[in-house]
C-alpha positions in Angstrom: 0.0 0.0 0.0 2.6 2.5 1.1 5.1 1.8 -1.7 2.3 2.4 -4.3 1.4 5.7 -2.6 5.0 6.9 -2.4 6.3 5.5 -5.7 3.4 4.6 -8.0 5.6 4.8 -11.1 7.6 1.7 -10.0 4.7 -0.5 -8.9 3.3 -2.8 -11.6 1.1 -4.8 -9.3 0.2 -5.3 -5.7 -0.3 -8.4 -3.6 -1.6 -7.8 -0.1 -2.0 -10.6 2.5 -3.5 -10.6 6.0 -3.6 -6.8 6.2 -5.9 -3.9 6.7 -6.2 -0.2 5.9 -6.3 0.9 9.5 -5.1 -0.6 12.8 -7.1 1.6 15.1 -10.7 0.6 14.2 -11.9 -0.5 17.6 -11.6 1.0 21.0 -9.3 -1.8 22.1 -7.0 -1.3 19.1 -6.9 2.5 19.8 -6.1 2.0 23.4 -3.4 -0.7 22.6 -1.7 1.4 19.9 -1.8 4.6 21.8 -0.3 2.8 24.9 2.4 1.3 22.7 3.2 4.7 21.2 3.3 6.4 24.6 5.5 3.6 26.0 8.0 4.0 23.1 8.3 7.7 23.6 8.8 7.3 27.3 11.4 4.5 27.0 13.4 5.9 24.2 16.1 7.2 26.5 16.5 3.7 28.0 17.6 2.0 24.8 21.4 2.7 25.0 22.3 -1.0 25.4 20.4 -2.1 22.3 23.3 -1.2 20.0 25.5 -3.7 21.7 22.8 -6.4 21.6 22.1 -5.7 17.9 25.8 -6.0 17.1 25.9 -9.4 18.9 22.9 -10.7 17.0 24.3 -9.5 13.7 27.6 -11.3 14.4 25.8 -14.5 15.2 23.8 -14.4 11.9 27.0 -13.7 10.0 28.7 -16.6 11.7 25.8 -18.9 10.9 26.0 -17.9 7.2 29.7 -18.3 7.0 29.4 -21.8 8.4 26.7 -22.7 6.0 24.0 -22.9 8.7 20.8 -21.6 7.0 17.1 -22.0 7.6 15.6 -24.9 5.7 12.4 -23.2 4.8 10.6 -19.9 4.9 9.0 -20.5 8.3 12.4 -21.2 9.9 13.8 -18.2 8.2 11.0 -16.0 9.5 11.3 -17.3 13.0 15.1 -16.7 12.8 14.6 -13.1 11.6 12.0 -12.5 14.3 14.3 -13.8 17.0 17.1 -11.6 15.7 15.0 -8.5 16.1 15.2 -6.7 19.5 12.0 -6.4 21.5 12.6 -2.6 21.2 12.4 -2.8 17.4 9.3 -5.0 17.4 7.6 -2.5 19.7 8.6 0.4 17.5 7.2 -1.5 14.5 3.9 -2.1 16.3 3.7 1.5 17.3 4.2 2.5 13.6 1.6 0.1 12.4 -0.9 1.8 14.8 -0.3 5.1 12.9 -1.0 3.4 9.5 -4.2 4.7 7.8 -4.6 4.2 4.1 -8.4 4.4 3.7 -8.4 8.0 2.4 -6.4 7.1 -0.7 -7.1 3.4 -1.4 -9.6 4.3 -4.0 -6.9 5.9 -6.1 -4.8 2.8 -6.5 -4.5 2.1 -10.2 -2.2 -0.9 -10.2 -3.6 -4.5 -10.5 -4.2 -5.7 -6.9 -4.8 -9.1 -5.4 -5.8 -9.4 -1.8 -5.2 -12.7 0.0 -7.7 -13.0 2.8 -6.8 -15.3 5.7 -10.1 -16.7 6.8 -9.0 -17.9 10.3 -7.0 -14.8 11.1 -7.3 -13.9 14.8 -5.2 -10.8 14.5 -6.9 -9.1 11.6 -10.5 -10.3 11.0 -11.3 -11.5 7.5 -14.1 -9.0 7.3 -11.5 -6.1 7.6 -9.4 -7.7 4.9 -12.3 -8.0 2.6 -13.4 -4.4 3.3 -9.9 -3.3 2.4 -10.1 -5.2 -0.9 -13.4 -3.7 -1.8 -12.0 -0.2 -1.4 -9.4 -0.8 -4.1 -10.8 -0.5 -7.6 -10.6 -3.8 -9.5 -8.9 -5.7 -6.6 -9.4 -9.5 -6.7 -10.0 -11.4 -3.5 -8.3 -14.7 -2.8 -9.6 -16.4 0.4 -7.5 -19.1 2.0 -8.3 -21.3 5.0 -5.4 -20.1 7.2 -4.6 -17.9 10.1 -2.5 -14.7 10.3 0.9 -16.4 10.2 0.1 -19.9 9.1 
């Protein structure tokens, strides 16, 4: 969504999966994301040691690669990447997601778009994913019997 908005000239097509156009739709979501954002602002001065931790994780990944130790499939790779990310960075990403709101401009998307809807998603309800698809002109919907990360 964002890449198309910022650089539409380089986007030939879009595939969206298990996503939405706004993460603050309900009261619970608004409270959660506002709390996350406030916590990140308050804790930003406490993050000095994260540079050292990040360097250690990067060295570990480089060592694994040089020894030929690699994940065997995409799930293992994703888990490895998630584990290599500091809790601070994850919290920052969640706070940023809470600020995401693409509804005002979705109707202007002019690239072919496919939306993969995860029907058993407990994070982002399928109804929200379908609503997103319907706001994009000409978007196709592809429902799969899966959860958010399965």
